[in-house]
Each structure stands twice: as structure tokens, then as C-alpha cells.
PDB file of N, CA, C and O in Angstrom, chain B, residues numbered from 101:
ATOM      1  N   UNK B 101     114.581  96.232  98.167  1.00  0.00           N
ATOM      2  CA  UNK B 101     113.166  96.460  98.170  1.00  0.00           C
ATOM      3  C   UNK B 101     112.854  97.946  98.013  1.00  0.00           C
ATOM      4  O   UNK B 101     111.922  98.308  97.294  1.00  0.00           O
ATOM      5  N   UNK B 102     113.623  98.810  98.676  1.00  0.00           N
ATOM      6  CA  UNK B 102     113.360 100.243  98.590  1.00  0.00           C
ATOM      7  C   UNK B 102     113.548 100.790  97.184  1.00  0.00           C
ATOM      8  O   UNK B 102     112.952 101.808  96.833  1.00  0.00           O
ATOM      9  N   UNK B 103     114.352 100.139  96.390  1.00  0.00           N
ATOM     10  CA  UNK B 103     114.575 100.621  95.023  1.00  0.00           C
ATOM     11  C   UNK B 103     113.301 100.533  94.185  1.00  0.00           C
ATOM     12  O   UNK B 103     113.224 101.137  93.116  1.00  0.00           O
ATOM     13  N   UNK B 104     112.310  99.793  94.656  1.00  0.00           N
ATOM     14  CA  UNK B 104     111.053  99.667  93.924  1.00  0.00           C
ATOM     15  C   UNK B 104     110.012 100.690  94.377  1.00  0.00           C
ATOM     16  O   UNK B 104     108.954 100.801  93.757  1.00  0.00           O
ATOM     17  N   UNK B 105     110.289 101.436  95.441  1.00  0.00           N
ATOM     18  CA  UNK B 105     109.342 102.420  95.960  1.00  0.00           C
ATOM     19  C   UNK B 105     109.206 103.598  95.013  1.00  0.00           C
ATOM     20  O   UNK B 105     110.199 104.107  94.494  1.00  0.00           O
ATOM     21  N   UNK B 106     107.999 104.018  94.795  1.00  0.00           N
ATOM     22  CA  UNK B 106     107.732 105.134  93.913  1.00  0.00           C
ATOM     23  C   UNK B 106     108.438 106.411  94.382  1.00  0.00           C
ATOM     24  O   UNK B 106     108.954 107.179  93.569  1.00  0.00           O
ATOM     25  N   UNK B 107     108.455 106.626  95.692  1.00  0.00           N
ATOM     26  CA  UNK B 107     109.044 107.849  96.229  1.00  0.00           C
ATOM     27  C   UNK B 107     110.533 107.960  95.941  1.00  0.00           C
ATOM     28  O   UNK B 107     111.091 109.057  95.945  1.00  0.00           O
ATOM     29  N   UNK B 108     111.171 106.837  95.695  1.00  0.00           N
ATOM     30  CA  UNK B 108     112.607 106.842  95.442  1.00  0.00           C
ATOM     31  C   UNK B 108     112.952 106.730  93.961  1.00  0.00           C
ATOM     32  O   UNK B 108     114.124 106.649  93.596  1.00  0.00           O
ATOM     33  N   UNK B 109     111.941 106.724  93.123  1.00  0.00           N
ATOM     34  CA  UNK B 109     112.159 106.638  91.673  1.00  0.00           C
ATOM     35  C   UNK B 109     112.469 108.011  91.100  1.00  0.00           C
ATOM     36  O   UNK B 109     112.068 109.032  91.659  1.00  0.00           O
ATOM     37  N   UNK B 110     113.173 108.030  90.003  1.00  0.00           N
ATOM     38  CA  UNK B 110     113.459 109.256  89.265  1.00  0.00           C
ATOM     39  C   UNK B 110     112.600 109.286  88.001  1.00  0.00           C
ATOM     40  O   UNK B 110     112.145 108.244  87.530  1.00  0.00           O
ATOM     41  N   UNK B 111     112.379 110.495  87.450  1.00  0.00           N
ATOM     42  CA  UNK B 111     111.660 110.571  86.180  1.00  0.00           C
ATOM     43  C   UNK B 111     112.403 109.760  85.126  1.00  0.00           C
ATOM     44  O   UNK B 111     113.629 109.670  85.177  1.00  0.00           O
ATOM     45  N   UNK B 112     111.710 109.185  84.200  1.00  0.00           N
ATOM     46  CA  UNK B 112     110.274 109.264  83.929  1.00  0.00           C
ATOM     47  C   UNK B 112     109.440 108.246  84.715  1.00  0.00           C
ATOM     48  O   UNK B 112     108.211 108.313  84.697  1.00  0.00           O
ATOM     49  N   UNK B 113     110.099 107.300  85.409  1.00  0.00           N
ATOM     50  CA  UNK B 113     109.340 106.288  86.150  1.00  0.00           C
ATOM     51  C   UNK B 113     108.479 106.914  87.244  1.00  0.00           C
ATOM     52  O   UNK B 113     107.312 106.553  87.396  1.00  0.00           O
ATOM     53  N   UNK B 114     109.042 107.841  88.001  1.00  0.00           N
ATOM     54  CA  UNK B 114     108.289 108.478  89.072  1.00  0.00           C
ATOM     55  C   UNK B 114     107.067 109.225  88.507  1.00  0.00           C
ATOM     56  O   UNK B 114     105.971 109.149  89.061  1.00  0.00           O
ATOM     57  N   UNK B 115     107.274 109.936  87.412  1.00  0.00           N
ATOM     58  CA  UNK B 115     106.187 110.707  86.797  1.00  0.00           C
ATOM     59  C   UNK B 115     105.054 109.793  86.347  1.00  0.00           C
ATOM     60  O   UNK B 115     103.882 110.101  86.563  1.00  0.00           O
ATOM     61  N   UNK B 116     105.391 108.698  85.737  1.00  0.00           N
ATOM     62  CA  UNK B 116     104.391 107.739  85.272  1.00  0.00           C
ATOM     63  C   UNK B 116     103.611 107.159  86.449  1.00  0.00           C
ATOM     64  O   UNK B 116     102.383 107.085  86.409  1.00  0.00           O
ATOM     65  N   UNK B 117     104.314 106.754  87.478  1.00  0.00           N
ATOM     66  CA  UNK B 117     103.654 106.180  88.652  1.00  0.00           C
ATOM     67  C   UNK B 117     102.832 107.226  89.401  1.00  0.00           C
ATOM     68  O   UNK B 117     101.752 106.923  89.908  1.00  0.00           O
ATOM     69  N   UNK B 118     103.337 108.444  89.471  1.00  0.00           N
ATOM     70  CA  UNK B 118     102.613 109.513  90.165  1.00  0.00           C
ATOM     71  C   UNK B 118     101.274 109.786  89.498  1.00  0.00           C
ATOM     72  O   UNK B 118     100.279 110.021  90.183  1.00  0.00           O
ATOM     73  N   UNK B 119     101.237 109.757  88.190  1.00  0.00           N
ATOM     74  CA  UNK B 119      99.976 109.971  87.474  1.00  0.00           C
ATOM     75  C   UNK B 119      98.956 108.879  87.820  1.00  0.00           C
ATOM     76  O   UNK B 119      97.758 109.145  87.921  1.00  0.00           O
ATOM     77  N   UNK B 120      99.441 107.670  87.998  1.00  0.00           N
ATOM     78  CA  UNK B 120      98.543 106.565  88.335  1.00  0.00           C
ATOM     79  C   UNK B 120      97.965 106.707  89.745  1.00  0.00           C
ATOM     80  O   UNK B 120      96.766 106.510  89.942  1.00  0.00           O
ATOM     81  N   UNK B 121      98.793 107.042  90.712  1.00  0.00           N
ATOM     82  CA  UNK B 121      98.314 107.112  92.087  1.00  0.00           C
ATOM     83  C   UNK B 121      97.611 108.426  92.407  1.00  0.00           C
ATOM     84  O   UNK B 121      96.870 108.500  93.386  1.00  0.00           O
ATOM     85  N   UNK B 122      97.828 109.458  91.605  1.00  0.00           N
ATOM     86  CA  UNK B 122      97.179 110.751  91.855  1.00  0.00           C
ATOM     87  C   UNK B 122      95.665 110.617  91.852  1.00  0.00           C
ATOM     88  O   UNK B 122      94.974 111.363  92.547  1.00  0.00           O
ATOM     89  N   UNK B 123      95.149 109.685  91.087  1.00  0.00           N
ATOM     90  CA  UNK B 123      93.704 109.467  91.023  1.00  0.00           C
ATOM     91  C   UNK B 123      93.150 108.991  92.366  1.00  0.00           C
ATOM     92  O   UNK B 123      91.968 109.185  92.653  1.00  0.00           O
ATOM     93  N   UNK B 124      93.982 108.381  93.175  1.00  0.00           N
ATOM     94  CA  UNK B 124      93.547 107.892  94.484  1.00  0.00           C
ATOM     95  C   UNK B 124      93.614 108.976  95.553  1.00  0.00           C
ATOM     96  O   UNK B 124      93.101 108.783  96.656  1.00  0.00           O
ATOM     97  N   UNK B 125      94.235 110.107  95.248  1.00  0.00           N
ATOM     98  CA  UNK B 125      94.413 111.164  96.240  1.00  0.00           C
ATOM     99  C   UNK B 125      93.684 112.441  95.843  1.00  0.00           C
ATOM    100  O   UNK B 125      94.274 113.520  95.785  1.00  0.00           O
ATOM    101  N   UNK B 126      92.415 112.300  95.576  1.00  0.00           N
ATOM    102  CA  UNK B 126      91.585 113.467  95.295  1.00  0.00           C
ATOM    103  C   UNK B 126      91.410 114.258  96.590  1.00  0.00           C
ATOM    104  O   UNK B 126      91.641 113.715  97.670  1.00  0.00           O
ATOM    105  N   UNK B 127      91.009 115.521  96.507  1.00  0.00           N
ATOM    106  CA  UNK B 127      90.790 116.301  97.737  1.00  0.00           C
ATOM    107  C   UNK B 127      89.817 115.626  98.709  1.00  0.00           C
ATOM    108  O   UNK B 127      90.021 115.684  99.922  1.00  0.00           O
ATOM    109  N   UNK B 128      88.785 114.999  98.202  1.00  0.00           N
ATOM    110  CA  UNK B 128      87.813 114.337  99.079  1.00  0.00           C
ATOM    111  C   UNK B 128      88.450 113.163  99.813  1.00  0.00           C
ATOM    112  O   UNK B 128      88.236 112.993 101.013  1.00  0.00           O
ATOM    113  N   UNK B 129      89.223 112.361  99.108  1.00  0.00           N
ATOM    114  CA  UNK B 129      89.878 111.210  99.723  1.00  0.00           C
ATOM    115  C   UNK B 129      90.877 111.668 100.783  1.00  0.00           C
ATOM    116  O   UNK B 129      90.926 111.112 101.880  1.00  0.00           O
ATOM    117  N   UNK B 130      91.665 112.676 100.452  1.00  0.00           N
ATOM    118  CA  UNK B 130      92.655 113.185 101.398  1.00  0.00           C
ATOM    119  C   UNK B 130      91.966 113.765 102.632  1.00  0.00           C
ATOM    120  O   UNK B 130      92.427 113.555 103.754  1.00  0.00           O
ATOM    121  N   UNK B 131      90.885 114.479 102.436  1.00  0.00           N
ATOM    122  CA  UNK B 131      90.147 115.033 103.576  1.00  0.00           C
ATOM    123  C   UNK B 131      89.629 113.920 104.479  1.00  0.00           C
ATOM    124  O   UNK B 131      89.647 114.057 105.702  1.00  0.00           O
ATOM    125  N   UNK B 132      89.170 112.828 103.893  1.00  0.00           N
ATOM    126  CA  UNK B 132      88.695 111.684 104.678  1.00  0.00           C
ATOM    127  C   UNK B 132      89.824 111.021 105.466  1.00  0.00           C
ATOM    128  O   UNK B 132      89.571 110.362 106.475  1.00  0.00           O
ATOM    129  N   UNK B 133      91.057 111.189 105.016  1.00  0.00           N
ATOM    130  CA  UNK B 133      92.213 110.598 105.680  1.00  0.00           C
ATOM    131  C   UNK B 133      92.809 111.522 106.739  1.00  0.00           C
ATOM    132  O   UNK B 133      93.636 111.092 107.543  1.00  0.00           O
ATOM    133  N   UNK B 134      92.394 112.791 106.744  1.00  0.00           N
ATOM    134  CA  UNK B 134      93.026 113.818 107.576  1.00  0.00           C
ATOM    135  C   UNK B 134      93.143 113.415 109.049  1.00  0.00           C
ATOM    136  O   UNK B 134      94.232 113.494 109.617  1.00  0.00           O
ATOM    137  N   UNK B 135      92.068 112.996 109.663  1.00  0.00           N
ATOM    138  CA  UNK B 135      92.082 112.689 111.092  1.00  0.00           C
ATOM    139  C   UNK B 135      93.068 111.572 111.401  1.00  0.00           C
ATOM    140  O   UNK B 135      93.832 111.663 112.361  1.00  0.00           O
ATOM    141  N   UNK B 136      93.053 110.524 110.597  1.00  0.00           N
ATOM    142  CA  UNK B 136      93.975 109.409 110.830  1.00  0.00           C
ATOM    143  C   UNK B 136      95.430 109.854 110.651  1.00  0.00           C
ATOM    144  O   UNK B 136      96.301 109.454 111.424  1.00  0.00           O
ATOM    145  N   UNK B 137      95.689 110.665 109.650  1.00  0.00           N
ATOM    146  CA  UNK B 137      97.058 111.133 109.416  1.00  0.00           C
ATOM    147  C   UNK B 137      97.512 112.021 110.572  1.00  0.00           C
ATOM    148  O   UNK B 137      98.634 111.880 111.060  1.00  0.00           O
ATOM    149  N   UNK B 138      96.644 112.934 111.011  1.00  0.00           N
ATOM    150  CA  UNK B 138      97.004 113.790 112.139  1.00  0.00           C
ATOM    151  C   UNK B 138      97.269 112.961 113.392  1.00  0.00           C
ATOM    152  O   UNK B 138      98.252 113.195 114.096  1.00  0.00           O
ATOM    153  N   UNK B 139      96.410 112.008 113.668  1.00  0.00           N
ATOM    154  CA  UNK B 139      96.614 111.139 114.829  1.00  0.00           C
ATOM    155  C   UNK B 139      97.921 110.364 114.714  1.00  0.00           C
ATOM    156  O   UNK B 139      98.625 110.172 115.706  1.00  0.00           O
ATOM    157  N   UNK B 140      98.239 109.925 113.517  1.00  0.00           N
ATOM    158  CA  UNK B 140      99.486 109.183 113.297  1.00  0.00           C
ATOM    159  C   UNK B 140     100.702 110.067 113.549  1.00  0.00           C
ATOM    160  O   UNK B 140     101.682 109.626 114.150  1.00  0.00           O
ATOM    161  N   UNK B 141     100.637 111.311 113.091  1.00  0.00           N
ATOM    162  CA  UNK B 141     101.745 112.250 113.336  1.00  0.00           C
ATOM    163  C   UNK B 141     101.891 112.490 114.834  1.00  0.00           C
ATOM    164  O   UNK B 141     103.005 112.470 115.359  1.00  0.00           O
ATOM    165  N   UNK B 142     100.779 112.715 115.523  1.00  0.00           N
ATOM    166  CA  UNK B 142     100.835 112.924 116.968  1.00  0.00           C
ATOM    167  C   UNK B 142     101.437 111.704 117.674  1.00  0.00           C
ATOM    168  O   UNK B 142     102.247 111.856 118.589  1.00  0.00           O
ATOM    169  N   UNK B 143     101.050 110.514 117.259  1.00  0.00           N
ATOM    170  CA  UNK B 143     101.602 109.294 117.859  1.00  0.00           C
ATOM    171  C   UNK B 143     103.114 109.204 117.646  1.00  0.00           C
ATOM    172  O   UNK B 143     103.862 108.871 118.566  1.00  0.00           O
ATOM    173  N   UNK B 144     103.553 109.506 116.426  1.00  0.00           N
ATOM    174  CA  UNK B 144     104.986 109.459 116.134  1.00  0.00           C
ATOM    175  C   UNK B 144     105.748 110.496 116.957  1.00  0.00           C
ATOM    176  O   UNK B 144     106.831 110.216 117.469  1.00  0.00           O
ATOM    177  N   UNK B 145     105.177 111.689 117.080  1.00  0.00           N
ATOM    178  CA  UNK B 145     105.839 112.727 117.872  1.00  0.00           C
ATOM    179  C   UNK B 145     105.830 112.393 119.355  1.00  0.00           C
ATOM    180  O   UNK B 145     106.793 112.684 120.063  1.00  0.00           O
ATOM    181  N   UNK B 146     104.746 111.782 119.832  1.00  0.00           N
ATOM    182  CA  UNK B 146     104.709 111.342 121.229  1.00  0.00           C
ATOM    183  C   UNK B 146     105.811 110.332 121.523  1.00  0.00           C
ATOM    184  O   UNK B 146     106.397 110.331 122.605  1.00  0.00           O
ATOM    185  N   UNK B 147     106.079 109.484 120.557  1.00  0.00           N
ATOM    186  CA  UNK B 147     107.103 108.457 120.719  1.00  0.00           C
ATOM    187  C   UNK B 147     108.481 109.073 120.933  1.00  0.00           C
ATOM    188  O   UNK B 147     109.266 108.565 121.734  1.00  0.00           O
ATOM    189  N   UNK B 148     108.780 110.148 120.234  1.00  0.00           N
ATOM    190  CA  UNK B 148     110.117 110.746 120.348  1.00  0.00           C
ATOM    191  C   UNK B 148     110.193 111.839 121.410  1.00  0.00           C
ATOM    192  O   UNK B 148     111.279 112.345 121.691  1.00  0.00           O
ATOM    193  N   UNK B 149     109.083 112.204 121.992  1.00  0.00           N
ATOM    194  CA  UNK B 149     109.063 113.309 122.946  1.00  0.00           C
ATOM    195  C   UNK B 149     109.969 113.067 124.156  1.00  0.00           C
ATOM    196  O   UNK B 149     110.571 114.010 124.669  1.00  0.00           O
ATOM    197  N   UNK B 150     110.072 111.847 124.606  1.00  0.00           N
ATOM    198  CA  UNK B 150     110.881 111.557 125.787  1.00  0.00           C
ATOM    199  C   UNK B 150     112.370 111.390 125.466  1.00  0.00           C
ATOM    200  O   UNK B 150     113.196 111.306 126.375  1.00  0.00           O
ATOM    201  N   UNK B 151     112.706 111.342 124.198  1.00  0.00           N
ATOM    202  CA  UNK B 151     114.120 111.220 123.811  1.00  0.00           C
ATOM    203  C   UNK B 151     114.802 112.583 123.841  1.00  0.00           C
ATOM    204  O   UNK B 151     114.153 113.625 123.932  1.00  0.00           O
ATOM    205  N   UNK B 152     116.091 112.546 123.764  1.00  0.00           N
ATOM    206  CA  UNK B 152     116.855 113.796 123.760  1.00  0.00           C
ATOM    207  C   UNK B 152     117.159 114.270 122.345  1.00  0.00           C
ATOM    208  O   UNK B 152     117.734 115.342 122.159  1.00  0.00           O
ATOM    209  N   UNK B 153     116.782 113.490 121.362  1.00  0.00           N
ATOM    210  CA  UNK B 153     117.042 113.880 119.978  1.00  0.00           C
ATOM    211  C   UNK B 153     115.851 113.533 119.105  1.00  0.00           C
ATOM    212  O   UNK B 153     115.033 112.680 119.448  1.00  0.00           O
ATOM    213  N   UNK B 154     115.770 114.219 117.960  1.00  0.00           N
ATOM    214  CA  UNK B 154     114.680 113.996 117.008  1.00  0.00           C
ATOM    215  C   UNK B 154     115.252 114.097 115.612  1.00  0.00           C
ATOM    216  O   UNK B 154     115.796 115.131 115.224  1.00  0.00           O
ATOM    217  N   UNK B 155     115.129 113.031 114.868  1.00  0.00           N
ATOM    218  CA  UNK B 155     115.559 113.008 113.473  1.00  0.00           C
ATOM    219  C   UNK B 155     114.293 113.032 112.634  1.00  0.00           C
ATOM    220  O   UNK B 155     113.568 112.039 112.573  1.00  0.00           O
ATOM    221  N   UNK B 156     114.023 114.151 111.991  1.00  0.00           N
ATOM    222  CA  UNK B 156     112.752 114.323 111.294  1.00  0.00           C
ATOM    223  C   UNK B 156     112.551 113.288 110.180  1.00  0.00           C
ATOM    224  O   UNK B 156     111.421 112.877 109.913  1.00  0.00           O
ATOM    225  N   UNK B 157     113.622 112.877 109.544  1.00  0.00           N
ATOM    226  CA  UNK B 157     113.495 111.872 108.485  1.00  0.00           C
ATOM    227  C   UNK B 157     113.216 110.507 109.095  1.00  0.00           C
ATOM    228  O   UNK B 157     112.219 109.866 108.759  1.00  0.00           O
ATOM    229  N   UNK B 158     114.082 110.064 109.982  1.00  0.00           N
ATOM    230  CA  UNK B 158     113.953 108.736 110.576  1.00  0.00           C
ATOM    231  C   UNK B 158     112.702 108.613 111.436  1.00  0.00           C
ATOM    232  O   UNK B 158     112.028 107.583 111.401  1.00  0.00           O
ATOM    233  N   UNK B 159     112.387 109.639 112.199  1.00  0.00           N
ATOM    234  CA  UNK B 159     111.321 109.530 113.193  1.00  0.00           C
ATOM    235  C   UNK B 159     109.943 109.957 112.690  1.00  0.00           C
ATOM    236  O   UNK B 159     108.933 109.626 113.310  1.00  0.00           O
ATOM    237  N   UNK B 160     109.889 110.689 111.577  1.00  0.00           N
ATOM    238  CA  UNK B 160     108.592 111.158 111.101  1.00  0.00           C
ATOM    239  C   UNK B 160     108.398 110.925 109.601  1.00  0.00           C
ATOM    240  O   UNK B 160     107.450 110.254 109.192  1.00  0.00           O
ATOM    241  N   UNK B 161     109.284 111.474 108.796  1.00  0.00           N
ATOM    242  CA  UNK B 161     109.088 111.428 107.348  1.00  0.00           C
ATOM    243  C   UNK B 161     109.165 110.017 106.765  1.00  0.00           C
ATOM    244  O   UNK B 161     108.479 109.717 105.788  1.00  0.00           O
ATOM    245  N   UNK B 162     109.973 109.168 107.339  1.00  0.00           N
ATOM    246  CA  UNK B 162     110.077 107.800 106.820  1.00  0.00           C
ATOM    247  C   UNK B 162     108.888 106.929 107.241  1.00  0.00           C
ATOM    248  O   UNK B 162     108.299 106.273 106.382  1.00  0.00           O
ATOM    249  N   UNK B 163     108.513 106.893 108.516  1.00  0.00           N
ATOM    250  CA  UNK B 163     107.415 105.997 108.897  1.00  0.00           C
ATOM    251  C   UNK B 163     106.022 106.490 108.485  1.00  0.00           C
ATOM    252  O   UNK B 163     105.124 105.672 108.283  1.00  0.00           O
ATOM    253  N   UNK B 164     105.826 107.793 108.357  1.00  0.00           N
ATOM    254  CA  UNK B 164     104.479 108.295 108.075  1.00  0.00           C
ATOM    255  C   UNK B 164     103.890 107.779 106.763  1.00  0.00           C
ATOM    256  O   UNK B 164     102.744 107.331 106.771  1.00  0.00           O
ATOM    257  N   UNK B 165     104.600 107.815 105.648  1.00  0.00           N
ATOM    258  CA  UNK B 165     104.001 107.285 104.417  1.00  0.00           C
ATOM    259  C   UNK B 165     103.647 105.796 104.513  1.00  0.00           C
ATOM    260  O   UNK B 165     102.680 105.345 103.899  1.00  0.00           O
ATOM    261  N   UNK B 166     104.418 105.051 105.271  1.00  0.00           N
ATOM    262  CA  UNK B 166     104.110 103.624 105.444  1.00  0.00           C
ATOM    263  C   UNK B 166     102.823 103.459 106.234  1.00  0.00           C
ATOM    264  O   UNK B 166     102.002 102.599 105.917  1.00  0.00           O
ATOM    265  N   UNK B 167     102.642 104.288 107.273  1.00  0.00           N
ATOM    266  CA  UNK B 167     101.416 104.243 108.060  1.00  0.00           C
ATOM    267  C   UNK B 167     100.229 104.661 107.197  1.00  0.00           C
ATOM    268  O   UNK B 167      99.180 104.018 107.231  1.00  0.00           O
ATOM    269  N   UNK B 168     100.390 105.732 106.428  1.00  0.00           N
ATOM    270  CA  UNK B 168      99.299 106.228 105.585  1.00  0.00           C
ATOM    271  C   UNK B 168      98.957 105.204 104.507  1.00  0.00           C
ATOM    272  O   UNK B 168      97.787 105.014 104.178  1.00  0.00           O
ATOM    273  N   UNK B 169      99.960 104.554 103.966  1.00  0.00           N
ATOM    274  CA  UNK B 169      99.727 103.543 102.922  1.00  0.00           C
ATOM    275  C   UNK B 169      98.848 102.409 103.449  1.00  0.00           C
ATOM    276  O   UNK B 169      98.104 101.788 102.690  1.00  0.00           O
ATOM    277  N   UNK B 170      98.938 102.149 104.729  1.00  0.00           N
ATOM    278  CA  UNK B 170      98.174 101.057 105.326  1.00  0.00           C
ATOM    279  C   UNK B 170      96.698 101.400 105.489  1.00  0.00           C
ATOM    280  O   UNK B 170      95.899 100.527 105.828  1.00  0.00           O
ATOM    281  N   UNK B 171      96.326 102.640 105.257  1.00  0.00           N
ATOM    282  CA  UNK B 171      94.926 103.055 105.387  1.00  0.00           C
ATOM    283  C   UNK B 171      94.082 102.462 104.273  1.00  0.00           C
ATOM    284  O   UNK B 171      94.533 102.372 103.131  1.00  0.00           O
ATOM    285  N   UNK B 172      92.876 102.061 104.591  1.00  0.00           N
ATOM    286  CA  UNK B 172      91.975 101.667 103.513  1.00  0.00           C
ATOM    287  C   UNK B 172      91.495 102.925 102.795  1.00  0.00           C
ATOM    288  O   UNK B 172      91.018 103.866 103.428  1.00  0.00           O
ATOM    289  N   UNK B 173      91.621 102.933 101.493  1.00  0.00           N
ATOM    290  CA  UNK B 173      91.234 104.104 100.696  1.00  0.00           C
ATOM    291  C   UNK B 173      89.796 103.926 100.230  1.00  0.00           C
ATOM    292  O   UNK B 173      89.437 102.913  99.631  1.00  0.00           O
ATOM    293  N   UNK B 174      88.978 104.943 100.522  1.00  0.00           N
ATOM    294  CA  UNK B 174      87.578 104.914 100.101  1.00  0.00           C
ATOM    295  C   UNK B 174      87.395 105.981  99.046  1.00  0.00           C
ATOM    296  O   UNK B 174      87.624 107.163  99.305  1.00  0.00           O
ATOM    297  N   UNK B 175      86.986 105.575  97.859  1.00  0.00           N
ATOM    298  CA  UNK B 175      86.794 106.527  96.754  1.00  0.00           C
ATOM    299  C   UNK B 175      85.385 107.043  96.757  1.00  0.00           C
ATOM    300  O   UNK B 175      85.024 107.855  95.905  1.00  0.00           O
TER     301      UNK B 175
END
């Protein structure tokens, strides 16, 4: 399933897909998402705060795009 993710694609497939989704991430749209994204990052960091280790990929970079993808996008 992960082989179909845009983030894991190489050019030219990634470039083609990036052009398509870039239209959904205008500065206005991203600004409207800011609070939710910040809250999501804080939640993820709160989750790992009590642990003795932190893996930035596993604990933050991997789950964050999935959480953000779940946001309703308002154009």
C-alpha cells in the first residue's frame, strides 16, 4: 500500500502528482490548517513526552501527514 503514496514516489511520478495536489495547498488553505496542524504536533509530542526515547520519523514525521490528510480541505 505504501508504494502507492505520493511521498514515496520518485520523479517523474512524484512531480506529476505534486503538481496536482499543489493546487490544494495554497497559502490561504495552509493558513486555515495551521491551528489544527500545530495542535496535532503538540498531541504527538505529548504522547512521547513520558517515554525515554523519541524517534522523529516514527513518532512525528510518519503520523503527521496522515493526520493532516484527514482534515477537510476548504478552498
